[in-house]
C-alpha atoms as a printed R data frame, in Angstrom:
    type eleno elety resid chain resno       x       y      z
1   ATOM     1    CA   MET     A     1  -2.490 -33.416 29.428
2   ATOM     2    CA   LYS     A     2  -5.270 -34.776 31.523
3   ATOM     3    CA   TYR     A     3  -6.113 -38.594 31.104
4   ATOM     4    CA   LEU     A     4  -8.729 -40.847 32.415
5   ATOM     5    CA   ILE     A     5  -7.873 -44.659 32.671
6   ATOM     6    CA   ALA     A     6 -10.560 -46.952 33.150
7   ATOM     7    CA   GLY     A     7  -9.628 -50.671 34.107
8   ATOM     8    CA   SER     A     8  -6.465 -48.915 35.718
9   ATOM     9    CA   THR     A     9  -5.995 -51.936 37.973
10  ATOM    10    CA   GLY     A    10  -5.700 -54.309 35.056
11  ATOM    11    CA   LEU     A    11  -2.820 -55.712 33.031
12  ATOM    12    CA   ILE     A    12  -2.660 -53.006 30.507
13  ATOM    13    CA   GLY     A    13  -4.227 -50.251 32.676
14  ATOM    14    CA   LYS     A    14  -1.482 -50.538 35.455
15  ATOM    15    CA   ASN     A    15   1.178 -50.018 32.638
16  ATOM    16    CA   LEU     A    16  -0.673 -47.029 31.319
17  ATOM    17    CA   VAL     A    17  -0.812 -45.380 34.787
18  ATOM    18    CA   ASN     A    18   2.948 -45.912 35.177
19  ATOM    19    CA   ILE     A    19   3.671 -44.517 31.628
20  ATOM    20    CA   LEU     A    20   1.573 -41.388 31.771
21  ATOM    21    CA   SER     A    21   1.549 -40.248 35.372
22  ATOM    22    CA   PRO     A    22   5.168 -38.831 35.655
23  ATOM    23    CA   ASN     A    23   4.429 -36.023 33.148
24  ATOM    24    CA   ASN     A    24   0.496 -35.617 33.002
25  ATOM    25    CA   ASP     A    25  -2.510 -35.332 35.197
26  ATOM    26    CA   VAL     A    26  -3.854 -38.952 35.448
27  ATOM    27    CA   ILE     A    27  -7.280 -40.045 36.872
28  ATOM    28    CA   ALA     A    28  -7.515 -43.705 37.523
29  ATOM    29    CA   LEU     A    29 -11.134 -44.994 37.296
30  ATOM    30    CA   ALA     A    30 -11.344 -48.110 39.711
31  ATOM    31    CA   ARG     A    31 -13.997 -50.111 41.269
32  ATOM    32    CA   ARG     A    32 -11.911 -50.519 44.427
33  ATOM    33    CA   ASN     A    33  -9.278 -48.777 46.196
34  ATOM    34    CA   TYR     A    34  -5.743 -49.418 44.902
35  ATOM    35    CA   GLN     A    35  -2.328 -48.335 45.669
36  ATOM    36    CA   PHE     A    36  -1.546 -45.963 42.800
37  ATOM    37    CA   PRO     A    37   1.441 -43.683 42.414
38  ATOM    38    CA   LYS     A    38   1.097 -40.655 44.692
39  ATOM    39    CA   ASN     A    39   0.567 -38.204 41.916
40  ATOM    40    CA   VAL     A    40  -2.476 -40.279 40.464
41  ATOM    41    CA   GLU     A    41  -6.011 -39.275 41.398
42  ATOM    42    CA   GLN     A    42  -8.252 -42.169 42.194
43  ATOM    43    CA   LEU     A    43 -11.976 -42.035 41.367
44  ATOM    44    CA   ILE     A    44 -14.118 -45.003 42.478
45  ATOM    45    CA   LEU     A    45 -16.843 -45.860 40.144
46  ATOM    46    CA   ASP     A    46 -19.622 -48.375 40.254
47  ATOM    47    CA   TYR     A    47 -20.520 -49.271 36.562
48  ATOM    48    CA   ASP     A    48 -23.890 -50.564 37.611
49  ATOM    49    CA   LYS     A    49 -25.004 -47.188 38.680
50  ATOM    50    CA   ASN     A    50 -25.339 -43.832 37.275
51  ATOM    51    CA   TYR     A    51 -22.132 -41.703 37.214
52  ATOM    52    CA   GLU     A    52 -20.549 -38.767 35.337
53  ATOM    53    CA   LEU     A    53 -17.039 -38.457 34.126
54  ATOM    54    CA   PRO     A    54 -14.737 -35.511 34.562
55  ATOM    55    CA   LYS     A    55 -13.569 -33.446 31.438
56  ATOM    56    CA   ALA     A    56 -10.293 -34.811 30.097
57  ATOM    57    CA   ASP     A    57  -8.131 -34.710 27.072
58  ATOM    58    CA   HIS     A    58  -8.374 -38.491 26.472
59  ATOM    59    CA   LEU     A    59 -10.141 -41.486 28.013
60  ATOM    60    CA   PHE     A    60  -8.460 -44.893 27.884
61  ATOM    61    CA   ILE     A    61 -10.813 -47.849 28.244
62  ATOM    62    CA   CYS     A    62  -8.920 -51.045 29.444
63  ATOM    63    CA   LEU     A    63 -11.917 -52.957 30.955
64  ATOM    64    CA   GLY     A    64 -12.151 -56.624 30.376
65  ATOM    65    CA   PHE     A    65 -13.782 -59.625 32.097
66  ATOM    66    CA   PRO     A    66 -11.264 -62.289 33.128
67  ATOM    67    CA   VAL     A    67 -12.266 -65.343 30.944
68  ATOM    68    CA   GLU     A    68 -10.754 -68.807 31.140
69  ATOM    69    CA   LEU     A    69  -8.760 -70.188 28.302
70  ATOM    70    CA   LEU     A    70 -11.452 -72.498 26.922
71  ATOM    71    CA   ASP     A    71 -14.051 -69.810 27.090
72  ATOM    72    CA   LEU     A    72 -12.294 -68.051 24.307
73  ATOM    73    CA   VAL     A    73 -13.160 -70.837 22.106
74  ATOM    74    CA   ILE     A    74 -16.508 -71.916 23.401
75  ATOM    75    CA   MET     A    75 -17.875 -69.620 26.100
76  ATOM    76    CA   ARG     A    76 -19.808 -71.277 28.781
77  ATOM    77    CA   ARG     A    77 -23.461 -69.877 29.199
78  ATOM    78    CA   SER     A    78 -22.784 -68.893 32.879
79  ATOM    79    CA   VAL     A    79 -19.899 -66.670 31.791
80  ATOM    80    CA   LYS     A    80 -21.493 -65.099 28.632
81  ATOM    81    CA   LYS     A    81 -23.600 -62.909 30.634
82  ATOM    82    CA   LEU     A    82 -20.928 -61.355 32.845
83  ATOM    83    CA   PHE     A    83 -18.553 -61.116 29.888
84  ATOM    84    CA   TYR     A    84 -21.087 -59.269 27.844
85  ATOM    85    CA   LYS     A    85 -21.929 -56.939 30.742
86  ATOM    86    CA   VAL     A    86 -18.262 -55.858 31.229
87  ATOM    87    CA   ASP     A    87 -16.838 -55.848 27.652
88  ATOM    88    CA   TYR     A    88 -19.881 -54.461 25.896
89  ATOM    89    CA   ASP     A    89 -22.370 -52.662 28.288
90  ATOM    90    CA   TYR     A    90 -19.596 -51.242 30.701
91  ATOM    91    CA   VAL     A    91 -17.410 -50.179 27.765
92  ATOM    92    CA   CYS     A    92 -20.173 -48.652 25.774
93  ATOM    93    CA   ASN     A    93 -21.636 -46.782 28.747
94  ATOM    94    CA   LEU     A    94 -18.140 -45.347 29.580
95  ATOM    95    CA   ALA     A    95 -17.886 -44.173 25.985
96  ATOM    96    CA   LYS     A    96 -21.352 -42.439 26.136
97  ATOM    97    CA   GLN     A    97 -20.547 -40.779 29.445
98  ATOM    98    CA   ALA     A    98 -17.218 -39.483 27.903
99  ATOM    99    CA   LYS     A    99 -19.164 -37.860 25.016
100 ATOM   100    CA   LEU     A   100 -21.499 -36.239 27.432
101 ATOM   101    CA   SER     A   101 -18.629 -34.912 29.599
102 ATOM   102    CA   GLY     A   102 -17.107 -33.368 26.399
103 ATOM   103    CA   ILE     A   103 -14.248 -35.850 25.930
104 ATOM   104    CA   GLU     A   104 -13.566 -36.271 22.235
105 ATOM   105    CA   ASN     A   105 -10.642 -38.517 22.132
106 ATOM   106    CA   ILE     A   106 -10.723 -42.209 23.406
107 ATOM   107    CA   SER     A   107  -8.646 -45.400 23.050
108 ATOM   108    CA   VAL     A   108 -10.161 -48.839 23.746
109 ATOM   109    CA   ILE     A   109  -8.886 -52.335 24.045
110 ATOM   110    CA   SER     A   110 -10.490 -54.854 21.676
111 ATOM   111    CA   SER     A   111  -9.128 -58.050 20.374
112 ATOM   112    CA   VAL     A   112  -7.355 -59.395 17.290
113 ATOM   113    CA   GLY     A   113 -10.066 -61.041 15.080
114 ATOM   114    CA   ALA     A   114 -12.795 -58.925 16.646
115 ATOM   115    CA   HIS     A   115 -15.784 -58.852 14.140
116 ATOM   116    CA   ALA     A   116 -19.634 -58.207 14.738
117 ATOM   117    CA   LYS     A   117 -20.665 -61.104 12.695
118 ATOM   118    CA   SER     A   118 -18.245 -63.631 14.151
119 ATOM   119    CA   PHE     A   119 -19.513 -67.018 14.989
120 ATOM   120    CA   ASN     A   120 -17.272 -66.871 18.216
121 ATOM   121    CA   PHE     A   121 -18.973 -65.168 21.010
122 ATOM   122    CA   TYR     A   122 -15.945 -63.435 22.490
123 ATOM   123    CA   LEU     A   123 -14.858 -61.971 19.117
124 ATOM   124    CA   LYS     A   124 -18.420 -61.152 18.206
125 ATOM   125    CA   THR     A   125 -18.911 -59.166 21.395
126 ATOM   126    CA   LYS     A   126 -15.776 -57.204 20.779
127 ATOM   127    CA   GLY     A   127 -16.773 -56.464 17.313
128 ATOM   128    CA   LEU     A   128 -20.201 -55.277 18.389
129 ATOM   129    CA   MET     A   129 -18.649 -53.057 20.824
130 ATOM   130    CA   GLU     A   130 -16.283 -51.658 18.340
131 ATOM   131    CA   GLN     A   131 -19.140 -50.915 16.062
132 ATOM   132    CA   LYS     A   132 -21.083 -49.096 18.823
133 ATOM   133    CA   LEU     A   133 -18.170 -46.813 19.601
134 ATOM   134    CA   LYS     A   134 -17.603 -45.912 15.864
135 ATOM   135    CA   ASN     A   135 -21.314 -44.769 15.757
136 ATOM   136    CA   LEU     A   136 -20.621 -42.124 18.588
137 ATOM   137    CA   ASN     A   137 -18.460 -40.186 16.225
138 ATOM   138    CA   PHE     A   138 -15.542 -39.083 18.494
139 ATOM   139    CA   LYS     A   139 -12.833 -36.750 17.040
140 ATOM   140    CA   LYS     A   140 -10.397 -39.633 17.684
141 ATOM   141    CA   LEU     A   141 -11.237 -43.276 18.349
142 ATOM   142    CA   ASN     A   142  -8.157 -45.609 18.572
143 ATOM   143    CA   ILE     A   143  -9.022 -49.260 18.703
144 ATOM   144    CA   PHE     A   144  -6.320 -51.609 19.866
145 ATOM   145    CA   GLN     A   145  -6.565 -55.286 18.888
146 ATOM   146    CA   PRO     A   146  -3.821 -57.395 20.682
147 ATOM   147    CA   SER     A   147  -3.578 -60.977 20.695
148 ATOM   148    CA   HIS     A   148  -2.801 -62.885 23.914
149 ATOM   149    CA   LEU     A   149  -1.427 -60.521 26.589
150 ATOM   150    CA   LEU     A   150   1.818 -61.252 28.376
151 ATOM   151    CA   GLY     A   151   2.694 -59.842 31.704
152 ATOM   152    CA   GLU     A   152   2.292 -60.308 35.451
153 ATOM   153    CA   ARG     A   153  -1.372 -60.524 36.563
154 ATOM   154    CA   ASP     A   154  -2.604 -59.988 40.198
155 ATOM   155    CA   LYS     A   155  -4.139 -63.568 40.272
156 ATOM   156    CA   PRO     A   156  -1.673 -66.361 39.417
157 ATOM   157    CA   GLN     A   157  -2.265 -68.130 36.130
158 ATOM   158    CA   GLY     A   158  -3.340 -71.770 35.771
159 ATOM   159    CA   HIS     A   159  -1.069 -74.396 34.397
160 ATOM   160    CA   ASP     A   160  -3.255 -74.535 31.204
161 ATOM   161    CA   VAL     A   161  -2.500 -70.742 30.468
162 ATOM   162    CA   LYS     A   162   1.314 -71.233 31.072
163 ATOM   163    CA   LEU     A   163   1.237 -74.173 28.778
164 ATOM   164    CA   PHE     A   164  -0.623 -72.281 26.239
165 ATOM   165    CA   GLU     A   165   1.877 -69.390 26.517
166 ATOM   166    CA   ASP     A   166   4.774 -71.779 26.215
167 ATOM   167    CA   ILE     A   167   3.418 -73.330 23.028
168 ATOM   168    CA   THR     A   168   2.324 -70.036 21.425
169 ATOM   169    CA   ASN     A   169   5.449 -68.225 22.395
170 ATOM   170    CA   PHE     A   170   7.367 -70.917 20.370
171 ATOM   171    CA   SER     A   171   5.020 -71.169 17.419
172 ATOM   172    CA   GLY     A   172   4.679 -67.496 17.313
173 ATOM   173    CA   GLN     A   173   8.354 -67.615 15.820
174 ATOM   174    CA   PHE     A   174   7.013 -69.040 12.556
175 ATOM   175    CA   LEU     A   175   4.393 -66.335 12.005
176 ATOM   176    CA   PHE     A   176   5.389 -63.752  9.475
177 ATOM   177    CA   GLY     A   177   3.909 -60.851  7.469
178 ATOM   178    CA   PRO     A   178   0.247 -60.117  8.469
179 ATOM   179    CA   LEU     A   179   0.016 -63.208 10.585
180 ATOM   180    CA   LYS     A   180   2.485 -61.594 13.151
181 ATOM   181    CA   LYS     A   181  -0.494 -59.719 14.584
182 ATOM   182    CA   PHE     A   182  -1.598 -62.988 16.112
183 ATOM   183    CA   LYS     A   183   1.737 -63.478 17.983
184 ATOM   184    CA   ASN     A   184   1.580 -63.004 21.920
185 ATOM   185    CA   VAL     A   185   2.429 -59.556 22.923
186 ATOM   186    CA   LYS     A   186   3.582 -57.805 26.228
187 ATOM   187    CA   ALA     A   187   0.844 -55.722 27.898
188 ATOM   188    CA   GLU     A   188   3.551 -53.041 28.517
189 ATOM   189    CA   GLU     A   189   4.091 -52.857 24.765
190 ATOM   190    CA   ILE     A   190   0.382 -52.126 24.081
191 ATOM   191    CA   ALA     A   191   0.342 -49.687 26.845
192 ATOM   192    CA   GLN     A   192   3.244 -47.860 25.338
193 ATOM   193    CA   LEU     A   193   1.648 -47.821 21.914
194 ATOM   194    CA   MET     A   194  -1.681 -46.475 23.426
195 ATOM   195    CA   ALA     A   195   0.108 -43.665 25.124
196 ATOM   196    CA   LYS     A   196   2.062 -42.703 21.805
197 ATOM   197    CA   LYS     A   197  -0.910 -42.916 19.678
198 ATOM   198    CA   SER     A   198  -3.199 -40.747 22.046
199 ATOM   199    CA   SER     A   199  -0.904 -37.695 21.307
200 ATOM   200    CA   ASP     A   200  -0.487 -37.945 17.619
201 ATOM   201    CA   SER     A   201  -2.339 -36.125 14.999
202 ATOM   202    CA   SER     A   202  -4.316 -39.181 13.482
203 ATOM   203    CA   ASN     A   203  -7.916 -38.190 14.118
204 ATOM   204    CA   GLY     A   204 -10.831 -40.322 13.166
205 ATOM   205    CA   ILE     A   205 -10.964 -44.107 13.507
206 ATOM   206    CA   ASN     A   206  -7.831 -45.746 13.871
207 ATOM   207    CA   ILE     A   207  -7.237 -49.653 14.352
208 ATOM   208    CA   TYR     A   208  -3.857 -50.822 15.748
209 ATOM   209    CA   THR     A   209  -2.539 -54.303 16.277
210 ATOM   210    CA   ARG     A   210   0.765 -55.853 17.333
211 ATOM   211    CA   LEU     A   211   2.279 -54.969 13.891
212 ATOM   212    CA   ASP     A   212   2.109 -51.295 14.902
213 ATOM   213    CA   ILE     A   213   4.513 -51.765 17.945
């Protein structure tokens, strides 16, 4: 199988590269040079310019602008434009280019609680992105809605994020039934779920949360 992975240097993207590359042809889409495994092809893209995507069996879109914890609640005006540009414009354009190159199967990272009519800017943007991709009529569109992601990031986390994770890791033990989808989740687990669902027979629009792990 041939896979394209956008956001291949991020938390989920890096895990996907490691999971898929041993037994598949993987092309890592990145905005900068990165030390990927030797058998992974690297394609540098400038998402602000015109580009074309190579044909592949599946495209994974793992792009996301790194927002601070407080911006998830009330996003600062200075951050809104950058966040929207990456999480809506870049993601939707990637999907359009995939369609043009003949890619009919894609997976995208969204967020638990995403909704196009949400009053929360973060969740509204994710919801609008989902809506746009649904309208492109892919053979298979897998939408993943994780909660807060756990894992080692390239940039060190602030004390506020560490405190948040400590609190929510503890409080998550008391979430049961449908509420379990709001529990923190390891990025590696989401990447494994994405890889697994990319090769099954579930065509159409599929939405996955932490409950599907």
